[in-house]
PyMOL Python script that loads the backbone (N, CA, C, O; Angstrom):
from pymol import cmd

cmd.read_pdbstr("""\
ATOM      1  N   UNK A   1     -31.553 -33.881   5.059  1.00  0.00           N
ATOM      2  CA  UNK A   1     -31.033 -32.622   5.526  1.00  0.00           C
ATOM      3  C   UNK A   1     -32.068 -31.577   5.215  1.00  0.00           C
ATOM      4  O   UNK A   1     -32.575 -31.493   4.096  1.00  0.00           O
ATOM      5  N   UNK A   2     -32.371 -30.793   6.199  1.00  0.00           N
ATOM      6  CA  UNK A   2     -33.309 -29.722   6.008  1.00  0.00           C
ATOM      7  C   UNK A   2     -32.604 -28.397   5.971  1.00  0.00           C
ATOM      8  O   UNK A   2     -31.593 -28.230   6.653  1.00  0.00           O
ATOM      9  N   UNK A   3     -33.072 -27.479   5.234  1.00  0.00           N
ATOM     10  CA  UNK A   3     -32.467 -26.136   5.200  1.00  0.00           C
ATOM     11  C   UNK A   3     -31.614 -25.929   3.932  1.00  0.00           C
ATOM     12  O   UNK A   3     -31.844 -26.501   2.867  1.00  0.00           O
ATOM     13  N   UNK A   4     -30.690 -25.127   4.127  1.00  0.00           N
ATOM     14  CA  UNK A   4     -29.828 -24.655   3.023  1.00  0.00           C
ATOM     15  C   UNK A   4     -28.400 -25.050   3.194  1.00  0.00           C
ATOM     16  O   UNK A   4     -27.878 -24.958   4.305  1.00  0.00           O
ATOM     17  N   UNK A   5     -27.735 -25.484   2.155  1.00  0.00           N
ATOM     18  CA  UNK A   5     -26.328 -25.893   2.219  1.00  0.00           C
ATOM     19  C   UNK A   5     -25.562 -25.039   1.263  1.00  0.00           C
ATOM     20  O   UNK A   5     -26.001 -24.835   0.131  1.00  0.00           O
ATOM     21  N   UNK A   6     -24.448 -24.540   1.675  1.00  0.00           N
ATOM     22  CA  UNK A   6     -23.536 -23.733   0.834  1.00  0.00           C
ATOM     23  C   UNK A   6     -22.166 -24.357   0.711  1.00  0.00           C
ATOM     24  O   UNK A   6     -21.536 -24.676   1.719  1.00  0.00           O
ATOM     25  N   UNK A   7     -21.706 -24.532  -0.486  1.00  0.00           N
ATOM     26  CA  UNK A   7     -20.368 -25.064  -0.703  1.00  0.00           C
ATOM     27  C   UNK A   7     -19.512 -23.982  -1.375  1.00  0.00           C
ATOM     28  O   UNK A   7     -19.863 -23.451  -2.429  1.00  0.00           O
ATOM     29  N   UNK A   8     -18.388 -23.677  -0.735  1.00  0.00           N
ATOM     30  CA  UNK A   8     -17.491 -22.691  -1.332  1.00  0.00           C
ATOM     31  C   UNK A   8     -16.386 -23.430  -2.013  1.00  0.00           C
ATOM     32  O   UNK A   8     -15.653 -24.178  -1.367  1.00  0.00           O
ATOM     33  N   UNK A   9     -16.241 -23.243  -3.315  1.00  0.00           N
ATOM     34  CA  UNK A   9     -15.266 -23.955  -4.098  1.00  0.00           C
ATOM     35  C   UNK A   9     -13.973 -23.155  -4.110  1.00  0.00           C
ATOM     36  O   UNK A   9     -12.903 -23.741  -3.942  1.00  0.00           O
ATOM     37  N   UNK A  10     -14.025 -21.875  -4.297  1.00  0.00           N
ATOM     38  CA  UNK A  10     -12.850 -21.023  -4.292  1.00  0.00           C
ATOM     39  C   UNK A  10     -13.259 -19.605  -3.946  1.00  0.00           C
ATOM     40  O   UNK A  10     -14.405 -19.199  -4.136  1.00  0.00           O
ATOM     41  N   UNK A  11     -12.277 -18.856  -3.428  1.00  0.00           N
ATOM     42  CA  UNK A  11     -12.548 -17.469  -3.085  1.00  0.00           C
ATOM     43  C   UNK A  11     -12.551 -16.590  -4.343  1.00  0.00           C
ATOM     44  O   UNK A  11     -12.255 -17.054  -5.444  1.00  0.00           O
ATOM     45  N   UNK A  12     -12.888 -15.337  -4.154  1.00  0.00           N
ATOM     46  CA  UNK A  12     -12.888 -14.434  -5.254  1.00  0.00           C
ATOM     47  C   UNK A  12     -11.456 -14.167  -5.723  1.00  0.00           C
ATOM     48  O   UNK A  12     -10.533 -14.184  -4.909  1.00  0.00           O
ATOM     49  N   UNK A  13     -11.262 -13.931  -6.973  1.00  0.00           N
ATOM     50  CA  UNK A  13      -9.892 -13.634  -7.459  1.00  0.00           C
ATOM     51  C   UNK A  13      -9.426 -12.274  -6.879  1.00  0.00           C
ATOM     52  O   UNK A  13     -10.242 -11.378  -6.662  1.00  0.00           O
ATOM     53  N   UNK A  14      -8.128 -12.138  -6.635  1.00  0.00           N
ATOM     54  CA  UNK A  14      -7.664 -10.857  -6.092  1.00  0.00           C
ATOM     55  C   UNK A  14      -7.898  -9.730  -7.044  1.00  0.00           C
ATOM     56  O   UNK A  14      -7.839  -9.891  -8.263  1.00  0.00           O
ATOM     57  N   UNK A  15      -8.158  -8.611  -6.484  1.00  0.00           N
ATOM     58  CA  UNK A  15      -8.393  -7.405  -7.375  1.00  0.00           C
ATOM     59  C   UNK A  15      -7.057  -7.006  -7.977  1.00  0.00           C
ATOM     60  O   UNK A  15      -6.002  -7.216  -7.378  1.00  0.00           O
ATOM     61  N   UNK A  16      -7.116  -6.431  -9.163  1.00  0.00           N
ATOM     62  CA  UNK A  16      -5.915  -5.984  -9.831  1.00  0.00           C
ATOM     63  C   UNK A  16      -5.268  -4.811  -8.982  1.00  0.00           C
ATOM     64  O   UNK A  16      -5.974  -3.898  -8.554  1.00  0.00           O
ATOM     65  N   UNK A  17      -3.991  -4.863  -8.770  1.00  0.00           N
ATOM     66  CA  UNK A  17      -3.378  -3.837  -7.957  1.00  0.00           C
ATOM     67  C   UNK A  17      -3.471  -2.464  -8.667  1.00  0.00           C
ATOM     68  O   UNK A  17      -3.315  -2.326  -9.880  1.00  0.00           O
ATOM     69  N   UNK A  18      -3.732  -1.488  -7.823  1.00  0.00           N
ATOM     70  CA  UNK A  18      -3.832  -0.105  -8.357  1.00  0.00           C
ATOM     71  C   UNK A  18      -2.415   0.447  -8.531  1.00  0.00           C
ATOM     72  O   UNK A  18      -1.559   0.241  -7.671  1.00  0.00           O
ATOM     73  N   UNK A  19      -2.183   1.103  -9.573  1.00  0.00           N
ATOM     74  CA  UNK A  19      -0.844   1.650  -9.829  1.00  0.00           C
ATOM     75  C   UNK A  19      -0.710   2.995  -9.135  1.00  0.00           C
ATOM     76  O   UNK A  19      -1.557   3.867  -9.332  1.00  0.00           O
ATOM     77  N   UNK A  20       0.294   3.184  -8.356  1.00  0.00           N
ATOM     78  CA  UNK A  20       0.580   4.446  -7.697  1.00  0.00           C
ATOM     79  C   UNK A  20       1.861   5.038  -8.235  1.00  0.00           C
ATOM     80  O   UNK A  20       2.888   4.368  -8.341  1.00  0.00           O
ATOM     81  N   UNK A  21       1.772   6.316  -8.572  1.00  0.00           N
ATOM     82  CA  UNK A  21       2.945   7.030  -9.042  1.00  0.00           C
ATOM     83  C   UNK A  21       3.758   7.537  -7.834  1.00  0.00           C
ATOM     84  O   UNK A  21       3.305   7.423  -6.695  1.00  0.00           O
ATOM     85  N   UNK A  22       4.926   8.080  -8.074  1.00  0.00           N
ATOM     86  CA  UNK A  22       5.797   8.579  -7.021  1.00  0.00           C
ATOM     87  C   UNK A  22       5.103   9.648  -6.130  1.00  0.00           C
ATOM     88  O   UNK A  22       5.286   9.658  -4.913  1.00  0.00           O
ATOM     89  N   UNK A  23       4.338  10.508  -6.735  1.00  0.00           N
ATOM     90  CA  UNK A  23       3.686  11.571  -5.947  1.00  0.00           C
ATOM     91  C   UNK A  23       2.651  10.948  -5.021  1.00  0.00           C
ATOM     92  O   UNK A  23       2.541  11.353  -3.864  1.00  0.00           O
ATOM     93  N   UNK A  24       1.895   9.975  -5.504  1.00  0.00           N
ATOM     94  CA  UNK A  24       0.875   9.332  -4.616  1.00  0.00           C
ATOM     95  C   UNK A  24       1.573   8.545  -3.501  1.00  0.00           C
ATOM     96  O   UNK A  24       1.136   8.600  -2.352  1.00  0.00           O
ATOM     97  N   UNK A  25       2.635   7.823  -3.813  1.00  0.00           N
ATOM     98  CA  UNK A  25       3.359   7.116  -2.752  1.00  0.00           C
ATOM     99  C   UNK A  25       3.905   8.063  -1.707  1.00  0.00           C
ATOM    100  O   UNK A  25       3.815   7.797  -0.509  1.00  0.00           O
ATOM    101  N   UNK A  26       4.465   9.154  -2.154  1.00  0.00           N
ATOM    102  CA  UNK A  26       5.027  10.151  -1.179  1.00  0.00           C
ATOM    103  C   UNK A  26       3.930  10.728  -0.335  1.00  0.00           C
ATOM    104  O   UNK A  26       4.141  11.003   0.846  1.00  0.00           O
ATOM    105  N   UNK A  27       2.767  10.919  -0.901  1.00  0.00           N
ATOM    106  CA  UNK A  27       1.618  11.487  -0.141  1.00  0.00           C
ATOM    107  C   UNK A  27       1.125  10.482   0.882  1.00  0.00           C
ATOM    108  O   UNK A  27       0.807  10.868   2.007  1.00  0.00           O
ATOM    109  N   UNK A  28       1.052   9.220   0.534  1.00  0.00           N
ATOM    110  CA  UNK A  28       0.683   8.155   1.494  1.00  0.00           C
ATOM    111  C   UNK A  28       1.668   8.091   2.684  1.00  0.00           C
ATOM    112  O   UNK A  28       1.253   7.934   3.833  1.00  0.00           O
ATOM    113  N   UNK A  29       2.900   8.208   2.405  1.00  0.00           N
ATOM    114  CA  UNK A  29       3.962   8.226   3.413  1.00  0.00           C
ATOM    115  C   UNK A  29       3.775   9.473   4.287  1.00  0.00           C
ATOM    116  O   UNK A  29       3.835   9.387   5.514  1.00  0.00           O
ATOM    117  N   UNK A  30       3.543  10.655   3.642  1.00  0.00           N
ATOM    118  CA  UNK A  30       3.423  11.912   4.412  1.00  0.00           C
ATOM    119  C   UNK A  30       2.199  11.854   5.344  1.00  0.00           C
ATOM    120  O   UNK A  30       2.258  12.401   6.445  1.00  0.00           O
ATOM    121  N   UNK A  31       1.146  11.240   4.958  1.00  0.00           N
ATOM    122  CA  UNK A  31      -0.048  11.133   5.794  1.00  0.00           C
ATOM    123  C   UNK A  31       0.279  10.357   7.074  1.00  0.00           C
ATOM    124  O   UNK A  31      -0.129  10.732   8.174  1.00  0.00           O
ATOM    125  N   UNK A  32       1.019   9.277   6.895  1.00  0.00           N
ATOM    126  CA  UNK A  32       1.410   8.471   8.068  1.00  0.00           C
ATOM    127  C   UNK A  32       2.401   9.232   8.959  1.00  0.00           C
ATOM    128  O   UNK A  32       2.341   9.137  10.185  1.00  0.00           O
ATOM    129  N   UNK A  33       3.299   9.976   8.341  1.00  0.00           N
ATOM    130  CA  UNK A  33       4.239  10.787   9.158  1.00  0.00           C
ATOM    131  C   UNK A  33       3.498  11.819   9.969  1.00  0.00           C
ATOM    132  O   UNK A  33       3.818  12.038  11.137  1.00  0.00           O
ATOM    133  N   UNK A  34       2.487  12.473   9.354  1.00  0.00           N
ATOM    134  CA  UNK A  34       1.709  13.463  10.076  1.00  0.00           C
ATOM    135  C   UNK A  34       0.915  12.817  11.213  1.00  0.00           C
ATOM    136  O   UNK A  34       0.576  13.499  12.180  1.00  0.00           O
ATOM    137  N   UNK A  35       0.618  11.555  11.123  1.00  0.00           N
ATOM    138  CA  UNK A  35      -0.081  10.847  12.190  1.00  0.00           C
ATOM    139  C   UNK A  35       0.863  10.380  13.298  1.00  0.00           C
ATOM    140  O   UNK A  35       0.422   9.784  14.281  1.00  0.00           O
ATOM    141  N   UNK A  36       2.186  10.655  13.138  1.00  0.00           N
ATOM    142  CA  UNK A  36       3.139  10.361  14.182  1.00  0.00           C
ATOM    143  C   UNK A  36       4.096   9.235  13.919  1.00  0.00           C
ATOM    144  O   UNK A  36       4.951   8.962  14.762  1.00  0.00           O
ATOM    145  N   UNK A  37       3.998   8.559  12.782  1.00  0.00           N
ATOM    146  CA  UNK A  37       4.911   7.472  12.459  1.00  0.00           C
ATOM    147  C   UNK A  37       6.255   8.066  11.995  1.00  0.00           C
ATOM    148  O   UNK A  37       6.331   9.119  11.363  1.00  0.00           O
ATOM    149  N   UNK A  38       7.276   7.332  12.345  1.00  0.00           N
ATOM    150  CA  UNK A  38       8.629   7.717  11.788  1.00  0.00           C
ATOM    151  C   UNK A  38       8.652   7.411  10.327  1.00  0.00           C
ATOM    152  O   UNK A  38       7.954   6.513   9.855  1.00  0.00           O
ATOM    153  N   UNK A  39       9.463   8.163   9.596  1.00  0.00           N
ATOM    154  CA  UNK A  39       9.515   8.011   8.133  1.00  0.00           C
ATOM    155  C   UNK A  39       9.833   6.602   7.724  1.00  0.00           C
ATOM    156  O   UNK A  39       9.181   6.065   6.829  1.00  0.00           O
ATOM    157  N   UNK A  40      10.791   5.994   8.332  1.00  0.00           N
ATOM    158  CA  UNK A  40      11.193   4.638   7.959  1.00  0.00           C
ATOM    159  C   UNK A  40       9.997   3.670   8.149  1.00  0.00           C
ATOM    160  O   UNK A  40       9.739   2.820   7.297  1.00  0.00           O
ATOM    161  N   UNK A  41       9.280   3.817   9.277  1.00  0.00           N
ATOM    162  CA  UNK A  41       8.142   2.935   9.528  1.00  0.00           C
ATOM    163  C   UNK A  41       7.024   3.231   8.567  1.00  0.00           C
ATOM    164  O   UNK A  41       6.347   2.301   8.128  1.00  0.00           O
ATOM    165  N   UNK A  42       6.787   4.519   8.208  1.00  0.00           N
ATOM    166  CA  UNK A  42       5.762   4.860   7.260  1.00  0.00           C
ATOM    167  C   UNK A  42       6.023   4.324   5.885  1.00  0.00           C
ATOM    168  O   UNK A  42       5.101   3.857   5.216  1.00  0.00           O
ATOM    169  N   UNK A  43       7.275   4.381   5.441  1.00  0.00           N
ATOM    170  CA  UNK A  43       7.666   3.836   4.145  1.00  0.00           C
ATOM    171  C   UNK A  43       7.441   2.355   4.116  1.00  0.00           C
ATOM    172  O   UNK A  43       6.873   1.836   3.155  1.00  0.00           O
ATOM    173  N   UNK A  44       7.875   1.646   5.158  1.00  0.00           N
ATOM    174  CA  UNK A  44       7.706   0.199   5.227  1.00  0.00           C
ATOM    175  C   UNK A  44       6.234  -0.173   5.219  1.00  0.00           C
ATOM    176  O   UNK A  44       5.847  -1.112   4.523  1.00  0.00           O
ATOM    177  N   UNK A  45       5.401   0.538   5.973  1.00  0.00           N
ATOM    178  CA  UNK A  45       3.976   0.218   6.048  1.00  0.00           C
ATOM    179  C   UNK A  45       3.312   0.436   4.721  1.00  0.00           C
ATOM    180  O   UNK A  45       2.549  -0.414   4.263  1.00  0.00           O
ATOM    181  N   UNK A  46       3.588   1.573   4.080  1.00  0.00           N
ATOM    182  CA  UNK A  46       2.982   1.845   2.779  1.00  0.00           C
ATOM    183  C   UNK A  46       3.396   0.800   1.759  1.00  0.00           C
ATOM    184  O   UNK A  46       2.556   0.308   1.006  1.00  0.00           O
ATOM    185  N   UNK A  47       4.674   0.453   1.722  1.00  0.00           N
ATOM    186  CA  UNK A  47       5.147  -0.563   0.790  1.00  0.00           C
ATOM    187  C   UNK A  47       4.485  -1.893   1.028  1.00  0.00           C
ATOM    188  O   UNK A  47       4.127  -2.578   0.070  1.00  0.00           O
ATOM    189  N   UNK A  48       4.306  -2.291   2.292  1.00  0.00           N
ATOM    190  CA  UNK A  48       3.699  -3.567   2.647  1.00  0.00           C
ATOM    191  C   UNK A  48       2.229  -3.578   2.233  1.00  0.00           C
ATOM    192  O   UNK A  48       1.743  -4.551   1.657  1.00  0.00           O
ATOM    193  N   UNK A  49       1.522  -2.478   2.534  1.00  0.00           N
ATOM    194  CA  UNK A  49       0.126  -2.413   2.151  1.00  0.00           C
ATOM    195  C   UNK A  49      -0.145  -2.533   0.644  1.00  0.00           C
ATOM    196  O   UNK A  49      -1.145  -3.102   0.207  1.00  0.00           O
ATOM    197  N   UNK A  50       0.772  -1.982  -0.107  1.00  0.00           N
ATOM    198  CA  UNK A  50       0.605  -1.953  -1.568  1.00  0.00           C
ATOM    199  C   UNK A  50       1.319  -3.073  -2.295  1.00  0.00           C
ATOM    200  O   UNK A  50       1.194  -3.216  -3.511  1.00  0.00           O
ATOM    201  N   UNK A  51       2.059  -3.856  -1.557  1.00  0.00           N
ATOM    202  CA  UNK A  51       2.803  -4.983  -2.162  1.00  0.00           C
ATOM    203  C   UNK A  51       3.968  -4.547  -3.023  1.00  0.00           C
ATOM    204  O   UNK A  51       4.307  -5.173  -4.027  1.00  0.00           O
ATOM    205  N   UNK A  52       4.578  -3.430  -2.587  1.00  0.00           N
ATOM    206  CA  UNK A  52       5.710  -2.863  -3.347  1.00  0.00           C
ATOM    207  C   UNK A  52       7.037  -3.054  -2.585  1.00  0.00           C
ATOM    208  O   UNK A  52       7.023  -3.249  -1.369  1.00  0.00           O
ATOM    209  N   UNK A  53       8.148  -3.000  -3.269  1.00  0.00           N
ATOM    210  CA  UNK A  53       9.425  -3.019  -2.554  1.00  0.00           C
ATOM    211  C   UNK A  53       9.534  -1.716  -1.764  1.00  0.00           C
ATOM    212  O   UNK A  53       9.077  -0.665  -2.216  1.00  0.00           O
ATOM    213  N   UNK A  54      10.145  -1.795  -0.577  1.00  0.00           N
ATOM    214  CA  UNK A  54      10.367  -0.600   0.213  1.00  0.00           C
ATOM    215  C   UNK A  54      11.154   0.443  -0.534  1.00  0.00           C
ATOM    216  O   UNK A  54      10.942   1.644  -0.360  1.00  0.00           O
ATOM    217  N   UNK A  55      12.057  -0.016  -1.361  1.00  0.00           N
ATOM    218  CA  UNK A  55      12.902   0.882  -2.126  1.00  0.00           C
ATOM    219  C   UNK A  55      12.110   1.780  -3.009  1.00  0.00           C
ATOM    220  O   UNK A  55      12.443   2.955  -3.168  1.00  0.00           O
ATOM    221  N   UNK A  56      11.050   1.247  -3.597  1.00  0.00           N
ATOM    222  CA  UNK A  56      10.218   2.062  -4.482  1.00  0.00           C
ATOM    223  C   UNK A  56       9.540   3.203  -3.719  1.00  0.00           C
ATOM    224  O   UNK A  56       9.478   4.330  -4.210  1.00  0.00           O
ATOM    225  N   UNK A  57       9.047   2.917  -2.549  1.00  0.00           N
ATOM    226  CA  UNK A  57       8.381   3.934  -1.716  1.00  0.00           C
ATOM    227  C   UNK A  57       9.410   4.944  -1.243  1.00  0.00           C
ATOM    228  O   UNK A  57       9.135   6.143  -1.223  1.00  0.00           O
ATOM    229  N   UNK A  58      10.594   4.476  -0.860  1.00  0.00           N
ATOM    230  CA  UNK A  58      11.667   5.360  -0.391  1.00  0.00           C
ATOM    231  C   UNK A  58      12.104   6.308  -1.551  1.00  0.00           C
ATOM    232  O   UNK A  58      12.280   7.506  -1.328  1.00  0.00           O
ATOM    233  N   UNK A  59      12.269   5.802  -2.712  1.00  0.00           N
ATOM    234  CA  UNK A  59      12.676   6.614  -3.878  1.00  0.00           C
ATOM    235  C   UNK A  59      11.650   7.668  -4.173  1.00  0.00           C
ATOM    236  O   UNK A  59      12.001   8.784  -4.555  1.00  0.00           O
ATOM    237  N   UNK A  60      10.341   7.330  -3.999  1.00  0.00           N
ATOM    238  CA  UNK A  60       9.262   8.278  -4.215  1.00  0.00           C
ATOM    239  C   UNK A  60       9.319   9.434  -3.229  1.00  0.00           C
ATOM    240  O   UNK A  60       9.102  10.591  -3.589  1.00  0.00           O
ATOM    241  N   UNK A  61       9.615   9.098  -1.978  1.00  0.00           N
ATOM    242  CA  UNK A  61       9.745  10.135  -0.911  1.00  0.00           C
ATOM    243  C   UNK A  61      10.924  11.046  -1.202  1.00  0.00           C
ATOM    244  O   UNK A  61      10.807  12.266  -1.087  1.00  0.00           O
ATOM    245  N   UNK A  62      12.031  10.486  -1.567  1.00  0.00           N
ATOM    246  CA  UNK A  62      13.204  11.261  -1.896  1.00  0.00           C
ATOM    247  C   UNK A  62      12.972  12.196  -3.092  1.00  0.00           C
ATOM    248  O   UNK A  62      13.374  13.359  -3.090  1.00  0.00           O
ATOM    249  N   UNK A  63      12.308  11.641  -4.107  1.00  0.00           N
ATOM    250  CA  UNK A  63      11.977  12.433  -5.307  1.00  0.00           C
ATOM    251  C   UNK A  63      11.086  13.602  -4.969  1.00  0.00           C
ATOM    252  O   UNK A  63      11.285  14.709  -5.471  1.00  0.00           O
ATOM    253  N   UNK A  64      10.117  13.368  -4.134  1.00  0.00           N
ATOM    254  CA  UNK A  64       9.152  14.421  -3.760  1.00  0.00           C
ATOM    255  C   UNK A  64       9.848  15.467  -2.905  1.00  0.00           C
ATOM    256  O   UNK A  64       9.529  16.651  -3.014  1.00  0.00           O
ATOM    257  N   UNK A  65      10.774  15.073  -2.072  1.00  0.00           N
ATOM    258  CA  UNK A  65      11.531  16.017  -1.213  1.00  0.00           C
ATOM    259  C   UNK A  65      12.373  16.934  -2.076  1.00  0.00           C
ATOM    260  O   UNK A  65      12.492  18.123  -1.781  1.00  0.00           O
ATOM    261  N   UNK A  66      12.964  16.396  -3.147  1.00  0.00           N
ATOM    262  CA  UNK A  66      13.827  17.181  -3.987  1.00  0.00           C
ATOM    263  C   UNK A  66      13.112  17.824  -5.144  1.00  0.00           C
ATOM    264  O   UNK A  66      13.731  18.436  -6.014  1.00  0.00           O
ATOM    265  N   UNK A  67      11.794  17.683  -5.149  1.00  0.00           N
ATOM    266  CA  UNK A  67      10.991  18.337  -6.172  1.00  0.00           C
ATOM    267  C   UNK A  67      11.065  17.719  -7.559  1.00  0.00           C
ATOM    268  O   UNK A  67      10.740  18.371  -8.551  1.00  0.00           O
ATOM    269  N   UNK A  68      11.485  16.486  -7.631  1.00  0.00           N
ATOM    270  CA  UNK A  68      11.607  15.814  -8.981  1.00  0.00           C
ATOM    271  C   UNK A  68      10.325  15.186  -9.384  1.00  0.00           C
ATOM    272  O   UNK A  68      10.240  14.591 -10.459  1.00  0.00           O
TER     273      UNK A  68
END
""", "prot")
cmd.dss("prot")
cmd.show_as("cartoon", "prot")
cmd.util.cbc("prot")
cmd.orient("prot")
């Protein structure tokens, strides 16, 4: 065999998830809403991207709305 051979044994380990507080979650949802997404869709998308329960993103939006 001429040339170079590469064997991949395993992929890179997943990066440690970044912790997002309620204010950051609410801001991520708000950015999507400003782009035209409905709130429910924005919450679901943010939660899916970050690997969080939708409830956690929803609670963050409610807390931000009520100034908590």
